[in-house]
C-alpha distance (Angstrom), angle and dihedral (degrees) to the residues before:
residue distance angle dihedral
X1 . . .
X2 3.78 . .
X3 3.79 114.5 .
X4 3.78 116.2 -146.3
X5 3.74 121.5 -121.3
X6 3.76 93.8 -114.3
X7 3.82 93.5 51.2
X8 3.85 92.0 47.4
X9 3.78 90.9 48.6
X10 3.83 93.5 49.6
X11 3.87 89.2 49.5
X12 3.79 91.0 53.8
X13 3.83 91.7 48.6
X14 3.79 92.0 49.8
X15 3.80 95.6 47.1
X16 3.78 93.2 44.6
X17 3.75 90.2 58.7
X18 3.82 93.6 42.5
X19 3.76 89.9 50.8
X20 3.81 90.8 51.6
X21 3.82 92.3 51.6
X22 3.82 97.8 42.5
X23 3.86 97.4 46.0
X24 3.78 91.4 53.3
X25 3.80 95.9 53.6
X26 3.85 96.6 80.0
X27 3.77 90.9 46.4
X28 3.85 99.0 100.1
X29 3.77 99.4 55.6
X30 3.82 92.1 44.1
X31 3.78 87.5 55.7
X32 3.80 89.9 50.6
X33 3.87 88.8 52.8
X34 3.80 92.9 49.3
X35 3.79 90.7 -125.8
X36 3.76 101.6 155.4
X37 3.77 94.7 174.5
X38 3.86 91.3 63.5
X39 3.83 92.1 39.4
X40 3.82 91.8 53.9
X41 3.76 90.0 44.1
X42 3.81 88.4 56.3
X43 3.80 90.8 43.6
X44 3.78 95.4 54.9
X45 3.81 99.1 36.8
X46 3.81 94.8 42.6
X47 3.84 95.3 46.2
X48 3.79 92.8 48.1
X49 3.81 91.2 49.1
X50 3.81 89.6 52.5
X51 3.85 93.3 48.2
X52 3.75 90.3 46.8
X53 3.82 90.5 51.3
X54 3.81 92.2 50.4
X55 3.76 94.5 46.0
X56 3.79 92.6 47.6
X57 3.75 91.1 53.3
X58 3.80 95.7 45.5
X59 3.88 95.3 46.1
X60 3.75 96.3 33.6
X61 3.89 95.7 125.7
X62 3.80 103.9 5.8
X63 3.80 145.8 50.8
X64 3.87 98.7 -146.8
X65 3.72 117.1 142.8
X66 3.77 95.7 -120.7
X67 3.87 99.4 159.7
X68 3.81 115.9 18.7
X69 3.84 94.5 178.2
X70 3.80 90.7 48.6
X71 3.79 89.0 52.7
X72 3.83 92.1 48.5
X73 3.81 88.6 55.8
X74 3.80 100.3 41.4
X75 3.82 94.8 45.7
X76 3.77 89.4 57.3
X77 3.76 91.2 42.0
X78 3.73 89.0 57.5
X79 3.79 90.0 55.8
X80 3.81 91.1 47.6
X81 3.82 93.5 50.1
X82 3.79 94.1 46.4
X83 3.80 86.1 60.9
X84 3.80 97.6 30.4
X85 3.87 95.9 63.2
X86 3.86 93.4 53.7
X87 3.80 88.3 44.7
X88 3.82 90.9 53.1
X89 3.82 88.0 50.2
X90 3.76 88.0 53.2
X91 3.78 91.5 52.5
X92 3.89 89.1 51.7
X93 3.84 90.0 51.2
X94 3.80 87.7 49.1
X95 3.74 92.8 51.0
X96 3.83 92.3 48.1
X97 3.77 89.4 51.1
X98 3.85 90.0 50.3
X99 3.78 90.8 50.7
X100 3.80 91.3 49.5
X101 3.81 92.9 54.1
X102 3.80 102.8 39.3
X103 3.84 119.4 109.0
X104 3.79 95.4 -159.0
X105 3.77 136.4 25.7
X106 3.75 94.7 -146.2
X107 3.82 112.8 103.5
X108 3.73 132.0 163.0
X109 3.75 125.7 -114.9
X110 3.78 90.4 -109.9
X111 3.82 91.2 55.4
X112 3.82 92.2 50.6
X113 3.82 90.4 46.8
X114 3.80 90.6 50.7
X115 3.84 90.9 48.0
X116 3.79 90.3 50.8
X117 3.76 92.7 50.3
X118 3.80 92.8 49.5
X119 3.83 92.6 48.3
X120 3.79 92.1 45.8
X121 3.75 91.4 49.6
X122 3.74 92.8 51.8
X123 3.79 95.2 41.7
X124 3.81 93.5 51.6
X125 3.80 99.5 26.6
X126 3.79 99.4 62.4
X127 3.84 94.6 49.0
X128 3.84 89.2 47.6
X129 3.85 90.3 51.4
X130 3.80 89.1 48.7
X131 3.86 91.7 53.0
X132 3.82 89.3 48.1
X133 3.85 90.1 52.2
X134 3.80 88.7 51.3
X135 3.79 89.6 78.9
X136 3.84 90.7 68.2
X137 3.81 94.7 52.0
X138 3.90 100.0 34.2
X139 3.81 112.8 116.9
X140 3.78 99.1 -171.1
X141 3.88 141.0 -19.7
X142 3.88 100.7 -70.5
X143 3.77 144.1 -62.4
X144 3.84 130.6 -112.0
X145 3.78 117.4 -146.9
X146 3.78 120.7 -170.7
X147 3.76 110.6 -112.7
X148 3.77 94.0 13.7
X149 3.82 106.5 52.6
X150 3.76 126.8 -152.8
X151 3.79 121.9 10.3
X152 3.78 136.7 172.0
X153 3.80 121.0 -93.7
X154 3.81 110.4 -133.3
X155 3.78 119.1 159.9
X156 3.78 115.7 -141.5
X157 3.76 101.9 -101.8
X158 3.82 131.5 147.8
X159 3.78 90.0 -112.8
X160 3.82 92.3 53.6
X161 3.85 89.7 50.4
X162 3.79 89.9 58.9
X163 3.76 100.4 35.9
X164 3.82 100.1 40.8
X165 3.81 118.8 8.5
X166 3.84 94.8 42.7
X167 3.84 95.2 46.3
X168 3.86 94.6 89.3
X169 3.79 88.7 51.4
X170 3.78 90.8 55.6
X171 3.76 92.7 49.5
X172 3.83 91.2 45.0
X173 3.79 91.1 53.7
X174 3.79 91.8 53.6
X175 3.79 90.3 48.2
X176 3.80 89.7 51.2
X177 3.81 89.7 53.2
X178 3.78 90.4 52.5
X179 3.84 90.6 47.2
X180 3.81 92.5 52.1
X181 3.82 91.5 49.2
X182 3.83 89.5 47.4
X183 3.81 91.9 52.6
X184 3.79 91.2 48.1
X185 3.83 92.0 48.7
X186 3.79 92.3 45.5
X187 3.84 94.0 54.2
X188 3.80 91.7 46.7
X189 3.82 96.9 46.4
X190 3.81 104.8 22.4
X191 3.79 94.0 127.6
X192 3.82 92.9 51.0
X193 3.82 91.2 45.8
X194 3.80 91.1 53.1
X195 3.85 90.7 49.6
X196 3.82 90.8 50.7
X197 3.78 90.9 48.8
X198 3.77 92.6 49.5
X199 3.89 90.5 50.6
X200 3.82 92.9 53.3
X201 3.77 120.0 57.0
X202 3.81 93.6 -161.0
X203 3.83 92.5 55.4
X204 3.85 106.4 66.5
X205 3.77 126.8 171.6
X206 3.87 93.0 -129.2
X207 3.82 91.4 55.5
X208 3.86 89.3 45.8
X209 3.78 91.0 49.0
X210 3.86 92.5 49.5
X211 3.79 89.8 51.2
X212 3.81 90.2 52.2
X213 3.83 90.5 49.2
X214 3.84 92.4 49.9
X215 3.82 92.1 47.9
X216 3.79 92.7 45.1
X217 3.81 91.9 50.8
X218 3.76 91.5 48.2
X219 3.76 92.4 49.8
X220 3.88 92.1 47.3
X221 3.80 91.0 50.5
X222 3.77 103.9 35.5
X223 3.75 99.4 56.6
X224 3.87 96.8 44.0
X225 3.84 93.4 43.7
X226 3.79 91.3 45.2
X227 3.81 89.7 53.3
X228 3.82 92.0 46.2
X229 3.82 90.8 52.1
X230 3.78 91.7 47.8
X231 3.77 93.4 50.4
X232 3.83 93.9 43.1
X233 3.76 91.4 55.0
X234 3.72 91.9 46.7
X235 3.85 94.5 50.5
X236 3.84 106.4 29.4
X237 3.76 102.4 37.6
X238 3.83 122.3 56.0
X239 3.77 113.9 -112.3
X240 3.86 114.0 -114.0
X241 3.78 114.9 -140.7
X242 3.79 107.3 -121.3
X243 3.83 107.3 -139.0
X244 3.83 100.3 166.6
X245 3.76 138.1 -63.1
X246 3.77 94.5 -76.4
X247 3.77 90.7 60.0
X248 3.78 93.6 40.8
X249 3.77 94.8 49.8
X250 3.82 96.8 46.2
X251 3.74 108.8 132.5
X252 3.83 89.1 10.0
X253 3.85 96.0 168.1
X254 3.78 92.6 62.2
X255 3.80 119.2 118.9
X256 3.78 118.6 -158.3
X257 3.84 113.5 -145.2
X258 3.80 113.9 -158.8
X259 3.83 115.8 -169.3
X260 3.82 121.9 -154.5
X261 3.78 95.2 -101.6
X262 3.82 91.3 60.9
X263 3.78 91.7 42.2
X264 3.80 92.7 53.7
X265 3.77 91.9 47.4
X266 3.81 94.7 52.0
X267 3.84 114.1 68.0
X268 3.81 94.0 -164.2
X269 3.83 93.6 56.3
X270 3.76 92.8 42.2
X271 3.83 93.6 50.6
X272 3.84 91.6 46.1
X273 3.77 92.9 51.1
X274 3.80 95.2 45.1
X275 3.85 90.7 47.6
X276 3.81 92.7 51.0
X277 3.79 91.8 47.6
X278 3.72 102.7 46.3
X279 3.80 99.3 35.0
X280 3.77 93.9 65.6
X281 3.83 91.8 41.7
X282 3.84 89.4 51.9
X283 3.77 91.3 50.8
X284 3.82 92.3 52.4
X285 3.80 94.6 46.9
X286 3.82 90.8 46.5
X287 3.73 93.0 54.0
X288 3.78 92.6 48.5
X289 3.85 91.2 48.6
X290 3.80 90.2 54.8
X291 3.85 100.5 41.4
X292 3.80 107.4 15.3
X293 3.80 101.6 65.7
X294 3.82 100.5 43.8
X295 3.82 127.7 115.3
X296 3.76 90.9 -102.8
X297 3.80 90.4 52.6
X298 3.86 91.9 50.4
X299 3.83 88.9 53.9
X300 3.82 89.3 54.6
X301 3.74 91.2 46.0
X302 3.84 91.4 52.7
X303 3.79 91.8 48.5
X304 3.79 91.3 49.5
X305 3.82 92.8 48.8
X306 3.83 90.9 48.8
X307 3.78 90.9 50.2
X308 3.80 92.8 50.2
X309 3.80 93.0 45.6
X310 3.74 91.9 47.1
X311 3.75 91.1 52.7
X312 3.80 88.7 50.7
X313 3.81 91.4 47.9
X314 3.73 96.3 -116.7
X315 3.82 129.2 139.3
X316 3.79 114.0 -86.2
X317 3.81 98.9 -174.3
X318 3.80 94.5 104.3
X319 3.72 93.3 54.0
X320 3.81 92.6 53.2
X321 3.79 89.9 62.6
X322 3.73 124.1 80.6
X323 3.79 120.8 -108.8
X324 3.79 117.7 -96.8
X325 3.76 95.6 -112.0
X326 3.86 90.6 50.3
X327 3.77 90.5 52.7
X328 3.79 91.2 46.9
X329 3.75 91.5 48.9
X330 3.79 91.8 51.8
X331 3.78 91.6 45.2
X332 3.86 92.4 53.0
X333 3.83 93.4 42.4
X334 3.83 110.4 110.7
X335 3.79 117.3 -124.6
X336 3.85 117.5 -99.4
X337 3.79 118.4 -95.7
X338 3.81 93.2 -111.4
X339 3.79 94.3 48.3
X340 3.85 116.3 136.0
X341 3.76 115.2 -136.9
X342 3.83 108.6 -137.4
X343 3.80 117.6 -118.4
X344 3.80 117.4 -139.5
X345 3.80 114.2 -148.0
X346 3.85 118.5 -161.3
X347 3.73 108.6 -138.6
X348 3.87 118.5 -148.7
X349 3.80 113.3 -103.4
X350 3.87 114.8 -122.6
X351 3.78 113.6 -103.9
X352 3.78 117.6 -129.3
X353 3.84 123.4 -162.9
X354 3.75 116.6 -106.7
X355 3.75 119.9 -103.6
X356 3.74 117.2 -70.4
X357 3.78 117.6 -109.2
X358 3.75 118.8 -166.3
X359 3.76 120.8 -171.1
X360 3.81 118.3 -157.1
X361 3.76 129.0 -171.3
X362 3.82 133.0 -163.9
X363 3.80 89.2 -102.2
X364 3.71 88.9 65.6
X365 3.80 91.4 61.7
X366 3.79 113.7 97.5
X367 3.74 127.8 -143.2
X368 3.83 90.4 -98.8
X369 3.82 90.4 57.6
X370 3.85 95.2 -110.4
X371 3.78 124.8 127.5
X372 3.78 114.3 -123.6
X373 3.71 127.9 -157.1
X374 3.74 105.3 -121.9
X375 3.81 95.2 179.4
X376 3.73 120.4 99.6
X377 3.77 119.2 -107.4
X378 3.78 117.5 -91.8
X379 3.77 137.4 -174.5
X380 3.76 88.3 -78.8
X381 3.83 97.8 46.3
X382 3.72 137.3 48.8
X383 3.73 131.9 -144.8
X384 3.79 93.9 -93.5
X385 3.81 96.6 36.7
X386 3.76 126.1 98.4
X387 3.84 93.1 -155.9
X388 3.72 108.6 110.3
X389 3.81 125.6 -172.4
X390 3.78 116.7 -121.6
X391 3.76 87.9 -134.9
X392 3.86 91.3 64.1
X393 3.81 97.5 42.9
X394 3.80 120.1 88.0
X395 3.79 105.3 -165.0
X396 3.76 115.1 -153.0
X397 3.78 122.7 -172.9
X398 3.83 115.1 -129.7
X399 3.77 132.1 161.6
X400 3.77 120.6 -98.9
X401 3.80 115.0 -103.3
X402 3.85 117.4 -114.7
X403 3.76 117.8 -97.9
X404 3.79 117.0 -98.9
X405 3.84 117.7 -110.4
X406 3.79 90.8 -112.9
X407 3.73 89.7 61.2
X408 3.88 95.0 70.5
X409 3.76 115.6 120.0
X410 3.85 123.5 -123.0
X411 3.75 108.8 -135.6
X412 3.86 98.0 179.3
X413 3.85 108.1 141.1
X414 3.79 116.2 -115.4
X415 3.77 123.3 -150.0
X416 3.78 114.6 -139.9
X417 3.79 117.8 -163.0
X418 3.76 114.9 -132.2
X419 3.84 124.7 -162.1
X420 3.75 120.6 -115.7
X421 3.77 116.4 -107.9
X422 3.74 117.4 -98.0
X423 3.82 100.1 -115.9
X424 3.84 132.2 132.6
X425 3.74 118.0 -82.9
X426 3.82 91.8 -119.1
X427 3.78 94.3 70.0
X428 3.80 95.5 51.0
X429 3.80 120.1 121.9
X430 3.93 97.1 -104.2
X431 3.84 97.7 39.3
X432 3.75 122.8 112.2
X433 3.75 119.8 -146.9
X434 3.83 115.9 -145.4
X435 3.72 116.5 -159.1
């Protein structure tokens, strides 16, 4: 299926913006971990995706030189990012090698600051040197390609092959050396490395493994793609005889404008543009796939969502709960081998004495009509208390004595005179009211 030029261009614009957004998501927790290799990787890949998105929108259907200064900056930025991404991968390989050879995870703040300064100097210094060397291989000011925007103008000379096109290969070879040393150190000291990782919460094996995967993919892609670019320029593009800077910079202010019809008819231009577009997009998406969907990333997403909803005054209870698949995974996860099964001990319930029952007879009623406690005091009752323990009482059943003759009741009716109500005579029962 043949994809139209407009459709292909819109896809590039969309993925350039998506790559810029996604690659910047894991930036905050890599800054917290002082991992300058990943931070610089995000910086170079994200910035180039953003510039590529802006250029593709501006020069979507034209090759007009709208912003010469912008093109001067972005054409050099493309050179810096093409070297900066492999350099960041080199720093990641260097950090992995350092982790595989350390004997302790404890480091002072001065050591971490020194490590950050060294990594930042390497990650920014090599691209700056590459941009400075661009002056010696630059043919004219820049080129404008329809659908892509501004691009550097480097004639295909032998000097440019060694100073520019072969630079990613040099960096990839150094990264490969670090990777080989890391694998060797890991197999020799894998038990000690696991102990160090278990002792430090910020140094986890999953994060270590993802760094190794990212560095390995970059090494496997940087060297072959660099060799392919070098060979393509040597075979498909005529070699320009370099005769000095005066000859190379003749007509330096010229700007070549390449419309889409010429770009599609020239395979070398089309392959170069497609490679520059999709290589940086692939780097951004690869980084997000390794570091943007992890458990640590999900915690940061949940915290960010709760913060936003709290500012909007919405309920944040649902975000505080785990997702269904996370709960299901934890539920089906088998217990570890060294897990201790809890033992439940049933404690005896305290025994309380049954309710007290006191039986009184008429003999216990004194002449004054009061009931007296005739039982001796016990541990539960004092001399003046009527509370008697059931343990000290021996209840015996005996018949009630007969009532004395004087206790008979007199039921003779008594007539009580009641006064008549104080009402007027006219409302009496026998009165007759005449109207």
